[in-house]
N, C-alpha and C positions, 0 to 999 in steps of 0.2 A: 504494500500500500504506500502510495506517495504521501509524504508528510509535508505540510505547508508551514512555513514560519511566518506568522503575522507580527509585524513590527508597529508599535504605537509610539510616535514621537514627532517633535516639531521638525520642520524642514527649513533649511536656510541655504543661501548661496554664499559660499566662502570665497573671500578675496584674500590671497596670501601675499604678505609683504616680507621682503628680505632686505635688510639695511635701508629701510624706508622706501623701497621700490616695489610696486606690485609685480609679482613674478608668475602668478597663476590664479585662476578662478574656476570654481567647480561647485556642483551641488553638494551640500553637507548636512550636518545634523547627525548626532550619534547613532540614532536608530537607522536612518537612511544609509549611513556608511556601513553599518553591520549588514543590512539587507543586500546591498550591492555586492559586498564581499561574498555573502552566502550564495547569491545568484550566480556569481562567477565561479563558485564551487559546485554549480549545477543543482542547487537546492531551490525548490519552488518557494517564492516569497511574495507577500502582499503587504503594502504599506498603508497604514491607517493614519491619516494626517489631514491637515487643512492647508490650502495654498491659495494665493491670489492668482487669478487668470490674467496676469500681465506678461510683459516680455520675459521677465526673469522666471516667472512660473512656467511659461511655455518651454524655456530652456531646461528647467528641471524635469518637466514631464517627458520631454523627448529623451533626456538622458536616462530616466528610469525605464522607459519603454525599450530603449536601445540596450539596456542591461537586463532585460527580461524580468523586471520587478513589476508585479501586477499593481496597477494604479486605480482599479475600480472602486476602492474604498477611500479614495482621497476626496475630501470635501472642497469644492472650488468656489471661490468668491469672485464676483464680478466687479467689486469695488475694492479700493485700497492698494497697498504696495507690499511686495514680497519681503520676507525677512532677509537681512544681510548680516554676515559675520565677517569682520575684518580681523585677520589673524596675523599677528606680528611675530615673526620668528626671531628668537634671541641667538646668541653665539652658540648655544647648544642645540639650536634648531627646535626648541620647545616654543610653544605659542602662547602669547597673551592676546586676549580677545576684546574686541569692542563690538557690541551687538546693536543692531537696529531692528526693533520689533516690527512685526507685521502690523500694518494699519488697515483695518477694514471696519465698515459700519454694520456688517452683517453678523448675526448671532452664530456663535460657535456650536455646532451640533455634528459630532463626528459620525461617519458611516460605519458602524460596527457590523461585521459579518456574524453569521451563526457558527459558534464553535463546533468542531467535529473532533471526535476522539482521536488521539495520537498526534494532533497538530501541536505546535509550539508557539507560545506567545512571548515576545520580547518587548519590554516597555521600559521607560525611564526618562531621564533628563527632566526638563521643566514640565513636560506633559505628565510625568508621574506624580507631580505635586500641584498642578495648576488647578486652583479652586473652581474655575469656570467649567471644567470638564469632569470634576471629581465624581459626581454621581453616576454619570454614564460610564466612566472608566471602571469604577468599582463593580457596577452591575455586570459589565462585560467580563471582568476578571473572575468574578464569582461563578458566572455561568461557565466560563472556560475551565475553571478548576473542577467543577462538578462534572463536566463533560469528559474529563480525563486529559486535558491539555497540560503539558509541562509549562510552567510559568517561570521566566527568567527576568530579573530586575537589575537594571544598571542605574544607580542613583545619579551618577554624573553631576553631583552637587558641587557647585562652584562658589567662589568667594562672592560673586555678584548676587548670590541667593541668600547670603547671610542675614540680610535685613528682614527676611520673611521666615527665618528658620522656626521661630516659636509658633508662628501661625501654621506652618505646614508640617511640623514635627509629627503630629498624629498621623498624617498621611504617609510619611516615610515609614513609620512603625507598622502601619497597616500593610504597606507594600512588602515589608520584610516578612510579615506573617503569612501572606497569601502566596508568596513566591517559593518555588521548589529550590531555586538556586539564586543567590544574589552575587553578582560580580561587581566589585567596586574598587576604586583606587584608594591608596592610603590618604591621598589628598581629600577625597570625598569624605572619608570617615574622620579625618582631622576636623573638618568643618562641622560635621554632624555631631560627633561625640567629644570634640576637643581632646582627642587621644591619638598618640602616635604608636604605642606598643601594639603589635599585631595580636598578641594574646589578650590584651585588655579590650581591644576593639571587638574581638570575637566574643568575649565575655558579655559585653554590653549588647552586642548584636543578639545573642541568645536570650538575654533578659527581655529584649523587645519582641521575642517570638520568632526570631530567625532560625533557620535550619542549617543550610550549607552555604558557606561563604568562600568565594574565590577573591582573594585580596591581592591586587597588583601594586607594585611599588616602582613605577617607571622602569628605568634601566637596571634596577637592582635585583629584584626577586619576585616570585609569586608564592603566596601561601594558599594552601587548601585546608580549610577547617571543616571537619565533619564531626558529628556527635561521637563517633567512635575512634577517630584518629585525626592527625594533622601532619602536614609535611611542607617543606619549603623547597622551591626550585630556583636555582640561580639563573639569571638571564644572561646570555652571551653578550660580550662587549661588541658594539658596532659603532660605526660613524654615520649617524643618521643624516639624511637630507631634510626630512621633516617628520616630526612625531604626530602630526595631526592625523587622526583616524587610527592610530596604533591600538588604543584601548578598545575602539569599536570593532576592529578586525579581530582582536583577541576574543571579544564576546562571540563573534561569528565562529571562531575556531572552536570554542566550547560547545556551541550548538551543533556545529558540524560533527563534532565527536559523538554527541548524543545520537544524532541521526545515523551516522556511519556504523555505530555499534548497536543500532536498533534498540536503544534504551528508551523505554516508555516512562511515563510519570511515576508509576508504581514501582519501577525498578531503581529509581535514583537513590533512595535512602539505603539500598542494599549493595551499591557498587563498592567493590573492594579498592584498596589503595593502588593496585597496579593499573586498573582501568583509569582511575582519576589521573595518575601520573602520565599515562599516554595522552589523555585529553588535554592536560595542561601543557605538555610539551608541544603538541600540535598547535594549540592556541598561541603559544609564544612564537612559533614559526610564522603564523599569519601576521602577528604584530610586527615582526622584523621585516617581513616582505613589504609592508606598507611604509616603513621608515626609510626605505631606499629610494623613494621618489616623492614628488609633490602630490601624488594620488592619495585619496583618503581611503582606499580600498585595496584588496589584494589584486595583483595583476590579472589581466585577462588570461583565461586558460591556465590559471594557477593550479599546479598539481600538488595537493597536500597529502603526503603519505602519513597515515596514522600508525606510527611505530615509535 
């Protein structure tokens, strides 16, 4: 049976600057990046999002269709302007962002599909905590969980969100509880928990109702925390061209590992350490592949060997 990955997240157009000069531009947003990587790995994907039907929106739509991402669940607005993200690469080729929000006078009402058993739901970033869509999102996630969908959450919580942390903290904790796997960066959890220790992060995560945590730490390492075990994987040293999209492609690699190993929702809690190690190492390969260009996604026809 073919499994579909549904991604729920905001869509932006990234303009990348290096030494103050724009060097590239492409569709972005954490969930979009993950879905494009999965699609390039020959996985069926559908994006649930909203976009403005302007020139930028048309560029994004054409790009998604060209990369075989299903766009039937995108809500299109006829008024307003598309979201932009200016990404300024530093000397380590990590990015600082300046965001321009989407402007539309129309009401936000996402087009949620009907969940089917064995499919996978990936959600996160601002959509994961956005008050305006919260009721519809939680209703969809609850239906998906009951239907047997595996749910993966990437908080992607950034410094720019700190002013609203106390308002949305209950949403974050609800997301932890409903998700089968949470993949987040040490930066995410520093802002959420004000904590840097991986072990303390996991302790607080479990207190909030979390189950399995994949914790990335940029170029340093990846931790896998499971109720029965934990381990750390060192990340190989590289000279990145851009780290934009690396974490998103890592998420894609984790999901690809679940699909390739035919792992269903009910199997996740019983996976042994060796299977998780294989999945994590393959996800690291995906992230590294993205760091070697200005692309936000794995290369076209990328061959990911799960071993």
